[in-house]
DORO-131758 format. One record per residue: residue number from 1; y, z, x of N, C-alpha, C in turn; residue in one letter. Coordinates in pm, 1 decimal, padded with zeros to 6 digits. Layout:
// residues N
[NUM,[Y,Z,X],[Y,Z,X],[Y,Z,X],'A'],
...
END
This chain:
// residues 119
[1,[09940.3,12136.1,12698.8],[10000.4,12149.4,12828.9],[10149.7,12124.2,12818.7],'M'],
[2,[10225.9,12197.2,12893.4],[10370.9,12182.6,12897.7],[10405.8,12080.5,13005.8],'K'],
[3,[10494.4,11988.1,12973.6],[10533.3,11883.1,13066.7],[10680.7,11896.3,13101.2],'Y'],
[4,[10717.4,11852.9,13222.1],[10859.0,11850.1,13258.0],[10927.5,11744.3,13172.3],'T'],
[5,[11058.7,11749.9,13165.0],[11132.4,11650.5,13087.0],[11106.7,11509.6,13139.0],'K'],
[6,[11100.7,11494.7,13270.2],[11077.6,11362.1,13329.0],[10938.4,11309.9,13294.8],'A'],
[7,[10838.4,11396.0,13301.2],[10701.4,11354.9,13268.0],[10691.6,11323.7,13119.7],'I'],
[8,[10749.5,11406.7,13035.5],[10746.5,11383.0,12890.3],[10814.4,11250.1,12856.4],'A'],
[9,[10924.9,11220.2,12923.8],[10994.2,11093.0,12900.2],[10904.8,10975.6,12940.0],'K'],
[10,[10841.5,10984.4,13055.3],[10752.5,10877.8,13101.2],[10634.7,10861.4,13005.4],'K'],
[11,[10582.0,10970.8,12954.0],[10471.4,10964.4,12858.6],[10514.8,10894.4,12730.2],'M'],
[12,[10634.8,10924.1,12682.8],[10686.7,10855.7,12562.7],[10702.0,10705.7,12588.3],'R'],
[13,[10752.0,10671.3,12706.9],[10768.6,10530.3,12742.3],[10633.9,10458.7,12745.8],'E'],
[14,[10533.5,10522.3,12805.4],[10400.3,10462.0,12812.7],[10337.0,10448.5,12674.8],'L'],
[15,[10356.1,10548.5,12590.3],[10303.5,10540.8,12454.1],[10369.2,10425.3,12379.1],'A'],
[16,[10498.2,10406.2,12399.5],[10570.2,10296.4,12336.4],[10519.8,10161.7,12388.4],'S'],
[17,[10494.4,10152.8,12517.6],[10439.9,10029.3,12575.6],[10301.5,09999.5,12517.9],'Q'],
[18,[10220.0,10102.4,12504.5],[10085.7,10083.3,12448.1],[10095.7,10031.8,12304.6],'A'],
[19,[10186.3,10089.2,12226.3],[10207.1,10046.7,12088.0],[10245.5,09898.5,12085.4],'Y'],
[20,[10341.9,09863.0,12168.5],[10387.9,09724.8,12172.2],[10275.0,09630.6,12213.1],'E'],
[21,[10195.9,09669.1,12311.4],[10086.2,09584.2,12359.3],[09977.7,09567.3,12253.0],'R'],
[22,[09945.6,09676.1,12184.6],[09841.8,09665.7,12081.6],[09893.2,09587.3,11960.8],'E'],
[23,[10018.1,09610.4,11924.6],[10077.4,09535.1,11814.1],[10084.2,09386.7,11849.1],'L'],
[24,[10117.9,09356.0,11972.6],[10121.9,09216.0,12017.1],[09984.9,09149.7,12000.3],'R'],
[25,[09878.3,09220.8,12036.7],[09742.2,09165.7,12019.6],[09716.5,09127.4,11874.4],'R'],
[26,[09757.6,09215.4,11785.3],[09736.3,09189.0,11642.6],[09827.0,09077.7,11592.1],'E'],
[27,[09950.4,09072.9,11640.8],[10042.3,08967.0,11599.4],[09996.2,08830.6,11648.4],'L'],
[28,[09931.2,08827.3,11763.8],[09877.3,08700.5,11813.1],[09771.0,08645.9,11717.5],'E'],
[29,[09692.8,08734.7,11660.1],[09593.9,08691.5,11560.4],[09664.2,08634.9,11437.2],'K'],
[30,[09770.2,08701.5,11394.7],[09845.8,08653.0,11279.1],[09913.6,08520.2,11311.4],'L'],
[31,[09961.2,08505.4,11433.5],[10025.9,08379.8,11474.8],[09929.0,08262.6,11462.6],'A'],
[32,[09800.5,08288.0,11486.9],[09700.1,08182.3,11470.7],[09696.0,08134.3,11325.9],'E'],
[33,[09714.1,08227.0,11232.2],[09716.2,08189.9,11090.9],[09838.7,08102.8,11059.7],'Q'],
[34,[09952.7,08136.5,11119.0],[10072.0,08054.0,11099.5],[10050.3,07914.1,11156.6],'F'],
[35,[09983.8,07905.9,11271.1],[09953.6,07775.7,11331.3],[09862.2,07695.2,11238.8],'K'],
[36,[09761.2,07761.2,11183.3],[09671.5,07692.3,11089.3],[09748.1,07641.7,10968.0],'S'],
[37,[09843.7,07719.0,10921.7],[09925.7,07679.1,10807.3],[10012.9,07559.1,10843.4],'W'],
[38,[10074.2,07565.2,10962.0],[10158.3,07452.5,11005.4],[10075.9,07325.5,11022.8],'Q'],
[39,[09952.8,07341.8,11067.3],[09863.9,07226.7,11085.3],[09795.4,07186.5,10954.5],'D'],
[40,[09833.4,07251.7,10845.9],[09781.2,07226.0,10711.9],[09631.0,07247.9,10701.7],'E'],
[41,[09580.1,07340.8,10782.0],[09439.0,07379.0,10774.2],[09418.0,07486.8,10668.8],'Q'],
[42,[09523.0,07561.8,10638.9],[09520.4,07660.1,10529.1],[09646.0,07638.5,10445.3],'I'],
[43,[09640.8,07682.5,10320.2],[09757.7,07663.3,10234.1],[09850.2,07785.2,10239.1],'D'],
[44,[09958.2,07774.2,10168.4],[10059.7,07879.0,10166.4],[10003.4,08012.3,10119.5],'T'],
[45,[09914.9,08006.6,10021.2],[09859.4,08129.6,09965.1],[09765.5,08198.3,10062.8],'W'],
[46,[09691.9,08119.9,10139.4],[09606.1,08179.1,10242.6],[09690.9,08248.5,10348.9],'D'],
[47,[09800.9,08185.2,10386.2],[09889.7,08246.1,10485.0],[09952.2,08373.7,10429.0],'L'],
[48,[09996.2,08366.8,10304.6],[10055.9,08486.0,10242.2],[09954.6,08599.0,10238.7],'E'],
[49,[09830.5,08568.7,10210.8],[09724.3,08668.7,10208.6],[09701.9,08726.9,10348.4],'N'],
[50,[09706.7,08642.7,10451.4],[09690.3,08689.9,10589.3],[09803.2,08785.3,10628.2],'A'],
[51,[09925.1,08752.0,10587.4],[10040.5,08838.7,10615.7],[10023.1,08972.3,10543.5],'V'],
[52,[09981.4,08965.3,10418.7],[09958.6,09087.0,10339.3],[09851.7,09175.2,10404.9],'H'],
[53,[09740.2,09114.7,10446.8],[09633.0,09191.0,10511.7],[09680.1,09250.4,10643.5],'K'],
[54,[09761.0,09176.3,10717.4],[09814.9,09228.5,10842.5],[09902.7,09351.1,10815.3],'F'],
[55,[09990.9,09337.9,10718.5],[10082.7,09447.4,10686.3],[10008.9,09572.6,10639.4],'H'],
[56,[09912.1,09554.9,10552.3],[09839.3,09669.0,10497.6],[09724.8,09715.6,10586.2],'N'],
[57,[09690.2,09639.2,10687.0],[09579.6,09672.9,10776.5],[09627.9,09715.9,10913.9],'G'],
[58,[09617.0,09626.0,11011.2],[09650.1,09663.0,11149.0],[09791.3,09718.4,11167.7],'P'],
[59,[09891.0,09656.8,11105.9],[10028.5,09705.0,11124.6],[10043.1,09849.4,11076.5],'A'],
[60,[09986.0,09878.7,10963.1],[09996.0,10013.7,10907.8],[09916.4,10114.3,10991.9],'R'],
[61,[09796.0,10076.3,11031.7],[09713.8,10166.5,11113.2],[09780.5,10197.5,11246.7],'E'],
[62,[09835.4,10094.8,11309.0],[09902.6,10117.0,11437.0],[10025.6,10204.1,11419.7],'L'],
[63,[10102.5,10178.8,11315.5],[10220.8,10261.1,11289.5],[10181.9,10407.3,11273.6],'Y'],
[64,[10078.9,10432.4,11194.2],[10034.8,10570.6,11172.3],[09989.2,10634.8,11302.6],'K'],
[65,[09914.0,10560.3,11382.5],[09862.6,10614.8,11507.8],[09976.6,10649.1,11603.5],'R'],
[66,[10065.1,10554.9,11623.4],[10166.0,10573.8,11726.8],[10283.0,10660.7,11682.8],'Y'],
[67,[10305.1,10676.2,11553.9],[10412.3,10765.8,11510.3],[10358.4,10901.9,11468.3],'T'],
[68,[10229.9,10909.6,11440.6],[10171.0,11034.3,11393.2],[10109.8,11120.6,11501.9],'G'],
[69,[10096.1,11065.7,11621.6],[10037.5,11141.0,11731.8],[10139.7,11159.6,11843.1],'L'],
[70,[10120.3,11262.4,11920.0],[10208.2,11285.4,12035.0],[10168.1,11191.0,12148.0],'S'],
[71,[10257.6,11166.3,12243.1],[10219.3,11084.8,12358.7],[10095.6,11138.8,12431.2],'P'],
[72,[10081.2,11269.5,12437.5],[09963.9,11329.1,12504.1],[09835.0,11293.8,12430.9],'A'],
[73,[09843.8,11266.1,12301.7],[09726.5,11224.5,12223.8],[09706.9,11073.3,12228.4],'E'],
[74,[09816.0,10999.3,12235.6],[09809.9,10853.3,12236.4],[09761.6,10798.9,12370.7],'V'],
[75,[09806.6,10858.5,12479.1],[09777.0,10801.5,12611.0],[09627.9,10792.3,12643.3],'L'],
[76,[09546.5,10893.4,12615.2],[09403.3,10875.8,12642.3],[09343.1,10759.2,12563.0],'P'],
[77,[09382.7,10745.4,12438.7],[09339.1,10631.7,12357.0],[09382.9,10500.9,12422.0],'Y'],
[78,[09507.7,10493.8,12463.7],[09562.0,10371.8,12524.0],[09490.6,10338.6,12655.1],'A'],
[79,[09457.2,10439.1,12731.7],[09382.1,10417.1,12855.1],[09242.1,10365.4,12824.1],'L'],
[80,[09178.6,10427.9,12729.1],[09043.3,10387.3,12689.5],[09041.3,10242.1,12642.2],'F'],
[81,[09140.8,10203.9,12564.0],[09148.7,10067.6,12510.3],[09208.1,09968.4,12609.5],'R'],
[82,[09240.9,10015.9,12729.7],[09297.2,09932.4,12836.7],[09432.3,09872.2,12797.3],'K'],
[83,[09508.9,09947.6,12722.0],[09644.8,09906.6,12685.6],[09742.7,09944.8,12795.3],'L'],
[84,[09710.0,10050.3,12867.1],[09783.3,10090.9,12986.4],[09678.8,10120.9,13093.7],'I'],
[85,[09724.3,10131.3,13216.9],[09633.4,10159.3,13327.5],[09663.7,10296.4,13386.8],'T'],
[86,[09566.7,10349.0,13458.7],[09587.7,10476.5,13526.4],[09699.1,10465.7,13630.3],'Y'],
[87,[09717.7,10347.7,13686.8],[09822.6,10327.3,13785.9],[09962.0,10344.7,13725.8],'E'],
[88,[09974.2,10326.4,13595.7],[10103.8,10342.0,13529.0],[10137.4,10488.8,13501.7],'E'],
[89,[10038.0,10575.3,13507.1],[10058.8,10717.4,13476.6],[10130.3,10789.9,13589.4],'L'],
[90,[10209.8,10890.3,13555.0],[10259.7,10980.0,13659.0],[10140.2,11054.3,13719.3],'P'],
[91,[10136.3,11072.7,13849.8],[10022.1,11139.5,13912.8],[09995.4,11278.9,13856.3],'P'],
[92,[10098.0,11344.1,13806.2],[10084.3,11480.5,13754.8],[09993.9,11489.7,13631.7],'E'],
[93,[09976.4,11380.9,13559.9],[09893.2,11386.5,13438.8],[09765.4,11303.5,13451.0],'I'],
[94,[09744.7,11242.2,13565.8],[09627.9,11156.7,13585.3],[09497.2,11230.9,13556.4],'D'],
[95,[09479.7,11345.1,13615.3],[09354.2,11419.9,13599.0],[09331.1,11459.7,13453.7],'E'],
[96,[09435.2,11506.3,13388.0],[09424.7,11545.9,13247.0],[09385.0,11427.2,13158.4],'E'],
[97,[09447.3,11312.4,13182.2],[09417.6,11193.7,13101.5],[09275.2,11144.0,13128.6],'M'],
[98,[09233.1,11146.9,13252.7],[09095.8,11105.0,13285.0],[08995.0,11195.6,13214.7],'R'],
[99,[09021.9,11324.6,13213.4],[08933.8,11418.7,13145.3],[08925.1,11384.0,12996.8],'F'],
[100,[09040.6,11361.4,12935.3],[09043.3,11329.2,12791.8],[08964.6,11201.1,12763.0],'M'],
[101,[08984.8,11098.6,12842.3],[08913.3,10972.1,12820.9],[08764.1,10992.7,12841.0],'V'],
[102,[08727.7,11056.6,12951.1],[08585.7,11073.8,12984.1],[08511.8,11163.9,12886.9],'D'],
[103,[08578.4,11263.5,12832.7],[08509.2,11361.7,12749.6],[08531.0,11346.1,12600.0],'H'],
[104,[08619.1,11258.8,12562.8],[08641.0,11239.0,12419.2],[08609.2,11095.4,12380.0],'I'],
[105,[08684.1,11000.8,12431.2],[08669.9,10862.9,12384.7],[08537.5,10800.0,12423.3],'Y'],
[106,[08492.9,10817.9,12544.9],[08368.6,10751.4,12585.5],[08247.2,10806.8,12511.6],'T'],
[107,[08258.9,10924.8,12452.5],[08147.0,10980.5,12375.3],[08140.3,10924.7,12233.9],'K'],
[108,[08252.3,10877.0,12183.0],[08256.9,10839.6,12042.2],[08277.4,10690.9,12015.6],'Y'],
[109,[08334.1,10616.5,12110.7],[08361.6,10475.8,12087.4],[08319.1,10391.4,12205.9],'W'],
[110,[08295.2,10264.2,12177.6],[08274.4,10167.5,12284.7],[08399.5,10081.8,12293.5],'T'],
[111,[08417.3,10011.9,12402.0],[08534.0,09925.2,12418.6],[08538.8,09816.7,12311.1],'Q'],
[112,[08424.1,09766.6,12270.5],[08419.1,09656.9,12175.6],[08440.4,09701.8,12031.0],'E'],
[113,[08418.1,09827.6,12005.3],[08425.7,09878.5,11868.6],[08572.4,09888.5,11823.2],'E'],
[114,[08606.7,09824.3,11713.3],[08744.8,09835.7,11668.1],[08772.9,09976.8,11617.2],'P'],
[115,[08889.2,10026.0,11650.5],[08927.2,10158.9,11605.0],[09010.2,10145.5,11477.1],'I'],
[116,[09054.1,10026.3,11446.1],[09121.3,10000.8,11318.2],[09064.6,09872.5,11259.9],'H'],
[117,[09081.0,09858.3,11133.7],[09026.8,09744.5,11059.8],[09116.0,09621.9,11081.5],'E'],
[118,[09057.3,09508.8,11118.1],[09136.4,09387.7,11139.1],[09110.2,09283.1,11031.3],'T'],
[119,[09017.4,09304.1,10947.4],[08985.5,09206.4,10843.5],[09062.9,09235.9,10717.9],'E'],
END
């Protein structure tokens, strides 16, 4: 579908917000590892391993997803994962995004199912 410049700009902004929100979720998990290290519950090597796994796992997967797909492809995923809401969408694309979520994502994934590896 062809979008106006204003709609395309808003879609890029929403895709960027979704990326930031999902990355924040993953960084919060990593922050827990730093807290464990500060509390001396894990050693330096365990923390280094957690950072390495984060970099090669969630950080890389998210980067690939959000830089490798267009906003029109990212937004249905972000809506499905509740990273953005339908209220944030421009009304002009609401119906299209609902169709994509209802006919693609809900058939293949559940909300609880991770779409990227976190371990």
